[in-house]
C-alpha positions in Angstrom: -7.9 -4.8 -14.5 -11.2 -3.4 -15.9 -12.7 -5.0 -19.0 -16.0 -4.3 -20.7 -17.4 -7.5 -19.1 -16.2 -6.4 -15.7 -13.0 -6.7 -13.6 -10.6 -9.5 -14.0 -7.2 -10.6 -12.7 -4.4 -11.0 -15.2 -0.8 -12.0 -15.6 1.5 -9.6 -17.3 3.6 -10.9 -20.2 5.7 -8.0 -21.6 3.2 -5.5 -23.1 0.3 -8.0 -22.9 -2.1 -8.9 -20.1 -3.2 -12.6 -20.0 -6.6 -12.8 -18.3 -7.1 -15.3 -15.5 -10.2 -17.0 -14.4 -9.8 -16.2 -10.7 -7.4 -14.6 -8.3 -3.8 -15.8 -9.0 -3.4 -17.3 -5.5 -6.5 -19.5 -6.1 -4.8 -21.9 -8.5 -5.9 -19.7 -11.4 -5.9 -20.7 -15.0 -5.4 -18.6 -18.1 -8.6 -18.0 -20.0 -6.9 -17.4 -23.4 -8.0 -13.8 -23.5 -5.2 -11.4 -24.1 -5.4 -7.6 -23.7 -2.8 -5.0 -24.6 -1.4 -3.5 -21.4 -1.5 0.0 -22.8 -5.3 -0.2 -23.3 -6.1 -1.7 -19.9 -7.4 0.3 -16.9 -5.6 -1.0 -13.8 -7.5 -1.5 -10.7 -6.3 -2.2 -7.1 -4.5 -5.5 -7.6 -6.2 -7.4 -4.7 -9.3 -7.2 -2.6 -8.0 -7.4 1.0 -10.3 -8.1 4.0 -7.8 -6.0 6.0 -4.8 -3.7 5.4 -2.4 -3.9 8.3 0.3 -1.3 8.5 3.4 -1.1 10.6 4.6 2.1 12.2 8.2 3.2 12.8 10.0 0.2 11.1 12.9 2.2 9.7 15.5 3.7 12.1 15.8 6.9 10.1 12.1 7.4 10.1 12.0 7.0 13.8 14.6 9.8 14.0 12.4 12.1 12.0 9.2 10.8 13.5 6.1 13.0 13.2 4.5 11.0 16.1 7.0 12.2 18.8 8.6 8.8 19.3 12.2 8.9 20.4 13.0 5.2 19.7 11.7 2.3 17.8 8.9 0.2 19.5 9.9 -3.0 21.2 7.4 -5.0 19.1 5.9 -4.1 15.7 3.4 -1.3 16.1 0.3 -2.2 14.1 -2.5 0.0 12.8 -5.1 -0.4 10.1 -6.4 1.2 6.9 -9.9 0.2 5.8 -10.5 -1.3 2.4 -12.6 1.8 1.6 -9.3 3.8 1.6 -8.0 1.9 -1.4 -7.5 3.6 -4.8 -5.6 2.3 -7.9 -2.9 3.7 -10.0 -4.1 6.9 -11.7 -6.9 7.6 -9.3 -6.9 10.7 -7.2 -6.0 11.1 -3.6 -8.7 13.4 -2.2 -7.9 15.6 0.7 -10.9 16.4 2.9 -11.5 20.0 3.9 -10.0 21.2 7.1 -7.7 18.2 7.9 -4.5 20.2 7.8 -1.2 18.8 6.7 -1.4 15.5 4.7 1.8 13.5 3.9 2.9 10.9 1.5 4.7 7.7 2.8 6.1 5.1 0.3 6.0 1.5 1.6 6.6 -1.9 0.3 3.7 -4.1 1.1 3.3 -7.9 1.0 0.2 -9.6 -0.3 -0.9 -12.8 1.4 -1.5 -15.9 -0.7 -2.6 -18.5 1.8 -4.6 -18.5 5.0 -2.4 -18.2 8.1 -3.0 -18.3 11.8 -0.2 -18.2 14.3 2.3 -19.2 11.6 5.9 -20.1 12.1 8.6 -17.9 10.4 8.9 -20.4 7.6 5.1 -20.7 7.2 4.9 -16.9 7.1 7.5 -16.7 4.4 5.6 -19.2 2.3 2.3 -17.4 2.8 3.7 -14.2 1.0 2.3 -14.3 -2.5 4.1 -11.2 -3.8 4.9 -7.6 -3.1 3.3 -4.4 -4.2 3.6 -0.6 -3.5 1.5 1.3 -1.0 1.2 5.0 -0.2 0.3 5.4 3.4 -1.3 8.8 3.1 -1.5 10.4 6.5 -3.2 13.4 8.0 -0.6 14.6 10.5 -2.6 17.0 12.6 -5.3 14.4 13.3 -2.6 11.8 13.9 -1.1 13.9 16.7 -4.5 15.0 18.0 -6.1 11.6 18.2 -3.2 9.4 19.4 -5.0 6.5 17.7 -4.2 6.6 14.0 -7.5 5.3 12.5 -8.9 8.6 11.5 -5.7 10.1 10.2 -4.8 7.1 8.1 -8.3 5.9 7.1 -9.9 8.6 5.0 -11.3 7.4 1.6 -8.5 7.4 -1.0 -5.7 7.5 1.6 -4.4 4.1 0.5 -3.1 4.0 -3.1 -2.0 0.4 -3.9 -0.4 -1.1 -7.0 0.1 -0.9 -9.9 0.4 -4.7 -9.7 1.8 -7.5 -7.6 5.3 -8.7 -8.3 6.5 -12.3 -7.6 9.9 -13.8 -7.2 11.4 -10.9 -5.5 13.2 -10.7 -2.1 10.9 -8.4 -0.1 13.8 -7.5 2.2 16.1 -6.3 -0.6 14.1 -3.8 -2.6 14.7 -0.1 -3.3 11.8 2.3 -2.6 11.2 5.9 -3.5 8.6 8.7 -3.6 8.5 11.7 -5.9 6.2 14.7 -5.8 5.9 16.7 -9.0 9.1 14.9 -10.2 11.2 15.9 -7.1 12.7 13.1 -5.1 11.3 13.1 -1.5 12.0 9.6 -0.2 14.6 7.0 -1.1 15.4 3.9 0.8 15.8 0.1 0.8 13.9 -2.6 2.6 17.2 -4.0 3.7 16.9 -1.4 6.5 13.6 -2.7 7.8 13.9 -3.2 11.6 11.6 -6.1 11.5 11.8 -8.1 8.3 8.8 -9.0 6.2 8.4 -12.7 7.1 8.7 -11.8 10.8 6.0 -9.2 10.4 3.7 -11.6 8.7 4.3 -14.2 11.5 3.7 -11.6 14.2 0.5 -10.4 12.6 -0.8 -13.9 12.2 -0.4 -14.4 15.9 -2.9 -11.6 16.5 -5.4 -12.2 13.7 -5.9 -14.8 10.9 -4.6 -13.6 7.6 -6.7 -14.4 4.5 -5.5 -14.6 0.8 -5.5 -11.1 -0.6 -4.8 -9.4 2.7 -2.1 -6.7 2.7 0.7 -6.0 5.2 2.6 -2.8 4.7 6.0 -2.8 6.2 6.7 0.9 7.1 8.2 4.0 5.4 11.8 5.3 5.3 12.8 8.8 6.1 11.7 11.8 4.0 8.0 11.9 4.5 6.5 15.2 3.4 3.4 17.2 2.6 1.2 16.9 -0.5 -1.3 19.4 -1.6 -4.1 19.7 -4.2 -2.5 19.9 -7.7 0.4 17.7 -6.9 1.2 14.3 -8.5 2.7 11.7 -6.2 4.7 8.8 -7.7 5.9 6.0 -5.4 8.0 3.1 -6.6 9.0 -0.2 -5.3 11.8 -2.0 -7.2 10.4 -4.7 -9.5 6.8 -3.5 -9.0 6.7 -0.3 -11.0 5.4 3.2 -10.4 2.2 4.0 -8.6 1.1 7.5 -9.6 -1.8 9.4 -8.1 -2.9 13.0 -8.6 -3.9 15.0 -5.5 -7.1 17.1 -5.4 -9.3 18.8 -2.8 -12.6 17.3 -1.8 -15.6 19.0 -3.4 -17.7 21.2 -1.1 -20.7 19.4 0.3 -23.9 20.5 -1.5 -26.3 22.6 0.6 -29.3 20.8 1.9 -32.6 21.7 0.3 -35.1 23.4 2.7 
């Protein structure tokens, strides 16, 4: 949340945001400052050191796969989005010139609350602070061309995240959806995850240490589709709320002075 004095974390209480003195997973305390939710500008709800995504984690998405895969991977297939790709609710997804088709992908993401290295399943479950919504914006032509997905998934603004972090939910029992200009494109449930959320966290922690605020996105259901400048994409994860982002084209680069 942005305030005149700078950014701050807050806890939502109905239509009021109660300002915290630090990140909520750091034993935060309320400052006593209260802000009407309607007047606040929401920022990305965490500052991850890394954003780990999981490919092909719904059977129906494997069936429609734009990657050419014919079956689900034997182990979770991990890829990354850089923190520089993050944008908040209301901020634009900017499509670079010449990238070809760009798709939306609604995903439920978990936010890590405690440092975790090679965690057990129970330790992984306890390390999940809460859940949020993530739009895994993807440049399909580049994804197929490169094989590796870093460029296709990593452009600036290709990772809308938010609008907040919800706690107390079962991450493996949530409805997810994506709409473009009001038309329903994707609808699914995290009950259909091939590898469940705590298993994913444990698996990732066996590869790299997870830090508080890190994000693991759990995959997208069927129905991914193209977005173009002028569209508005709204993705929703049950209990989290709507993450809405307009789509626009990148401005042409200014000519160099000679």
